FIVOTOR-827381 format. One line per 2 residues: number of its first residue (from 1); their letters; for each residue z negated, y negated, x negated of N, C-alpha, C. Coordinates in nm, 3 decimals, always signed. Each point is the difference from the previous one (the first is absolute). Last residue first. Layout:
NUM	a	Z Y X Z Y X Z Y X ~ ...
//
This chain:
63	gp	-7.171 +2.583 +5.384 -0.130 -0.011 +0.062 -0.073 +0.125 -0.006 ~ +0.550 -0.067 +0.026 -0.108 -0.053 -0.082 -0.131 -0.004 +0.078
61	ag	+0.372 +0.375 +0.107 -0.026 -0.141 +0.029 -0.111 -0.049 -0.090 ~ +0.349 +0.404 -0.141 -0.108 -0.031 +0.093 -0.014 -0.148 +0.023
59	gl	+0.289 +0.261 -0.325 +0.031 +0.037 +0.137 -0.110 -0.026 +0.101 ~ +0.058 -0.099 -0.489 -0.073 +0.124 +0.030 +0.020 +0.045 +0.145
57	aa	+0.193 -0.404 -0.163 +0.048 +0.105 -0.091 -0.066 +0.134 +0.029 ~ -0.143 -0.380 +0.239 +0.136 +0.034 +0.039 +0.054 +0.114 -0.087
55	at	-0.421 -0.178 -0.110 -0.007 +0.073 +0.127 +0.138 +0.044 +0.044 ~ -0.022 -0.275 -0.374 -0.055 +0.132 -0.031 -0.006 +0.086 +0.124
53	ea	+0.128 -0.448 +0.048 +0.106 +0.077 -0.065 -0.048 +0.140 -0.037 ~ -0.315 -0.302 +0.191 +0.105 +0.032 +0.097 +0.109 +0.087 -0.063
51	vl	-0.347 -0.159 -0.282 -0.054 +0.093 +0.101 +0.110 +0.043 +0.097 ~ +0.112 -0.330 -0.314 -0.023 +0.128 -0.067 -0.051 +0.105 +0.099
49	aa	+0.046 -0.443 +0.151 +0.131 +0.063 -0.019 -0.015 +0.136 -0.066 ~ -0.388 -0.257 +0.045 +0.048 +0.043 +0.132 +0.135 +0.069 -0.011
47	vy	-0.175 -0.190 -0.392 -0.078 +0.117 +0.040 +0.047 +0.051 +0.135 ~ +0.193 -0.398 -0.159 +0.040 +0.114 -0.083 -0.072 +0.128 +0.044
45	eg	-0.127 -0.401 +0.205 +0.132 +0.042 +0.046 +0.051 +0.119 -0.082 ~ -0.405 -0.202 -0.128 -0.015 +0.073 +0.127 +0.132 +0.048 +0.056
43	ap	-0.017 -0.284 -0.386 -0.033 +0.139 -0.030 -0.013 +0.084 +0.127 ~ +0.319 -0.437 +0.001 -0.143 +0.032 -0.008 -0.023 +0.150 -0.021
41	rr	+0.454 -0.201 -0.190 -0.061 +0.004 +0.132 -0.146 +0.038 -0.014 ~ +0.504 -0.051 -0.297 -0.135 -0.057 +0.011 -0.046 +0.006 +0.146
39	rt	+0.341 +0.369 -0.191 +0.004 -0.142 +0.033 -0.143 -0.047 +0.017 ~ +0.307 +0.436 -0.256 -0.109 -0.052 +0.082 +0.024 -0.146 +0.034
37	lp	+0.271 +0.282 -0.293 +0.029 +0.024 +0.141 -0.106 -0.058 +0.093 ~ -0.016 +0.002 -0.490 +0.099 -0.096 +0.049 +0.033 +0.016 +0.148
35	aa	-0.312 +0.307 -0.213 -0.051 -0.136 +0.014 +0.105 -0.098 +0.049 ~ +0.014 +0.496 -0.109 +0.042 -0.059 +0.127 -0.048 -0.143 +0.019
33	qg	-0.107 +0.296 -0.380 +0.142 -0.031 +0.001 +0.046 -0.073 +0.126 ~ -0.519 -0.046 -0.172 +0.098 +0.105 +0.018 +0.143 -0.049 +0.008
31	sw	-0.420 -0.246 -0.091 +0.021 +0.025 +0.142 +0.110 +0.101 +0.025 ~ -0.345 -0.279 -0.392 +0.080 +0.117 +0.028 +0.012 +0.022 +0.150
29	ln	-0.089 -0.409 -0.332 -0.048 +0.032 +0.134 +0.086 +0.115 +0.049 ~ -0.114 -0.272 -0.486 +0.070 +0.111 +0.066 -0.067 +0.031 +0.132
27	vy	+0.017 -0.488 -0.230 -0.090 +0.115 +0.012 +0.076 +0.110 +0.074 ~ +0.169 -0.442 -0.069 -0.001 +0.069 -0.128 -0.093 +0.120 -0.001
25	dt	+0.054 -0.300 +0.373 +0.138 +0.040 -0.033 +0.006 +0.080 -0.128 ~ -0.407 -0.206 +0.164 +0.030 +0.133 +0.055 +0.143 +0.045 -0.026
23	lg	-0.367 -0.340 -0.204 +0.146 +0.005 -0.001 +0.047 +0.138 +0.047 ~ -0.461 -0.195 -0.090 +0.047 +0.007 +0.137 +0.152 +0.003 +0.013
21	re	-0.297 +0.005 -0.402 +0.058 -0.129 +0.039 +0.052 +0.000 +0.144 ~ -0.186 +0.392 -0.202 -0.100 -0.105 -0.023 +0.048 -0.136 +0.049
19	aa	+0.301 +0.365 +0.008 -0.102 +0.013 +0.104 -0.106 -0.109 -0.014 ~ +0.332 +0.031 -0.333 +0.056 -0.048 +0.126 -0.103 +0.004 +0.111
17	aa	-0.117 +0.183 -0.416 +0.012 -0.146 -0.009 +0.055 -0.059 +0.129 ~ -0.019 +0.468 -0.030 -0.135 -0.056 +0.003 +0.005 -0.152 -0.005
15	rl	+0.405 +0.240 -0.046 -0.051 +0.008 +0.137 -0.139 -0.061 +0.011 ~ +0.195 +0.029 -0.429 +0.076 -0.092 +0.084 -0.055 -0.001 +0.142
13	pr	-0.184 +0.314 -0.305 -0.037 -0.139 -0.033 +0.073 -0.104 +0.086 ~ +0.111 +0.469 +0.066 -0.135 -0.037 +0.042 -0.036 -0.144 -0.037
11	tl	+0.409 +0.290 -0.077 +0.005 -0.131 +0.065 -0.138 -0.051 +0.042 ~ +0.066 +0.429 -0.216 +0.073 -0.097 -0.083 +0.003 -0.139 +0.060
9	rl	-0.192 +0.369 +0.236 -0.081 -0.033 -0.116 +0.067 -0.110 -0.082 ~ +0.236 +0.165 +0.369 -0.120 -0.071 +0.045 -0.086 -0.041 -0.119
7	ps	+0.388 +0.266 -0.070 +0.030 -0.141 +0.025 -0.122 -0.078 +0.045 ~ -0.107 +0.419 -0.301 +0.070 -0.020 +0.127 +0.034 -0.148 +0.016
5	gg	-0.060 +0.287 -0.479 -0.061 -0.079 +0.105 +0.085 -0.015 +0.124 ~ +0.244 +0.120 -0.460 -0.141 +0.014 +0.034 -0.046 -0.093 +0.111
3	gr	+0.447 +0.103 -0.209 -0.070 -0.117 -0.052 -0.147 -0.001 +0.036 ~ +0.327 +0.260 +0.322 +0.023 -0.020 -0.142 -0.073 -0.127 -0.046
1	m	-0.147 +0.321 +0.411 +0.071 -0.124 -0.026 +0.011 -0.019 -0.150
//
Protein backbone atom coordinates (compact mmCIF):
# COMPACT_ATOMS: atom_id res chain seq x y z
CA UNK A 1 0.00 0.00 0.00
CA UNK A 2 1.38 3.38 -0.95
CA UNK A 3 2.12 5.67 1.98
CA UNK A 4 2.95 2.81 4.33
CA UNK A 5 0.79 0.71 6.56
CA UNK A 6 -2.39 -1.20 6.13
CA UNK A 7 -5.85 0.35 6.36
CA UNK A 8 -6.31 -1.47 9.66
CA UNK A 9 -3.24 0.20 11.15
CA UNK A 10 -4.19 3.60 9.79
CA UNK A 11 -7.73 3.45 11.21
CA UNK A 12 -6.79 1.88 14.57
CA UNK A 13 -7.31 5.09 16.62
CA UNK A 14 -10.75 5.68 15.10
CA UNK A 15 -11.81 2.07 15.65
CA UNK A 16 -10.52 2.04 19.23
CA UNK A 17 -12.36 5.24 20.13
CA UNK A 18 -15.55 3.95 18.54
CA UNK A 19 -15.28 0.62 20.37
CA UNK A 20 -14.78 2.39 23.71
CA UNK A 21 -17.97 4.34 23.12
CA UNK A 22 -19.96 1.39 21.77
CA UNK A 23 -20.33 3.03 18.34
CA UNK A 24 -20.41 -0.11 16.23
CA UNK A 25 -21.17 1.86 13.05
CA UNK A 26 -17.58 3.12 13.19
CA UNK A 27 -15.92 -0.20 13.99
CA UNK A 28 -14.89 -2.40 11.08
CA UNK A 29 -17.03 -5.49 11.23
CA UNK A 30 -15.61 -7.55 8.37
CA UNK A 31 -18.15 -9.82 6.75
CA UNK A 32 -16.98 -10.14 3.17
CA UNK A 33 -18.45 -9.14 -0.15
CA UNK A 34 -21.75 -10.95 0.37
CA UNK A 35 -22.81 -8.98 3.46
CA UNK A 36 -25.52 -7.08 1.53
CA UNK A 37 -27.08 -10.42 0.58
CA UNK A 38 -27.72 -11.42 4.20
CA UNK A 39 -30.70 -10.71 6.37
CA UNK A 40 -31.16 -10.42 10.12
CA UNK A 41 -32.00 -13.77 11.71
CA UNK A 42 -30.91 -15.89 14.69
CA UNK A 43 -27.49 -17.52 14.49
CA UNK A 44 -29.09 -20.98 14.74
CA UNK A 45 -30.93 -20.37 11.49
CA UNK A 46 -27.69 -19.41 9.75
CA UNK A 47 -25.98 -22.55 11.01
CA UNK A 48 -28.90 -24.78 9.99
CA UNK A 49 -28.93 -23.23 6.52
CA UNK A 50 -25.16 -23.66 6.22
CA UNK A 51 -25.42 -27.34 7.16
CA UNK A 52 -28.31 -27.97 4.75
CA UNK A 53 -26.68 -26.06 1.86
CA UNK A 54 -23.34 -27.79 2.40
CA UNK A 55 -25.01 -31.20 2.45
CA UNK A 56 -26.91 -30.36 -0.74
CA UNK A 57 -23.73 -29.18 -2.44
CA UNK A 58 -21.96 -32.39 -1.45
CA UNK A 59 -24.89 -34.55 -2.52
CA UNK A 60 -25.85 -35.88 0.89
CA UNK A 61 -28.36 -35.37 3.63
CA UNK A 62 -27.52 -33.18 6.64
CA UNK A 63 -26.66 -34.87 9.87
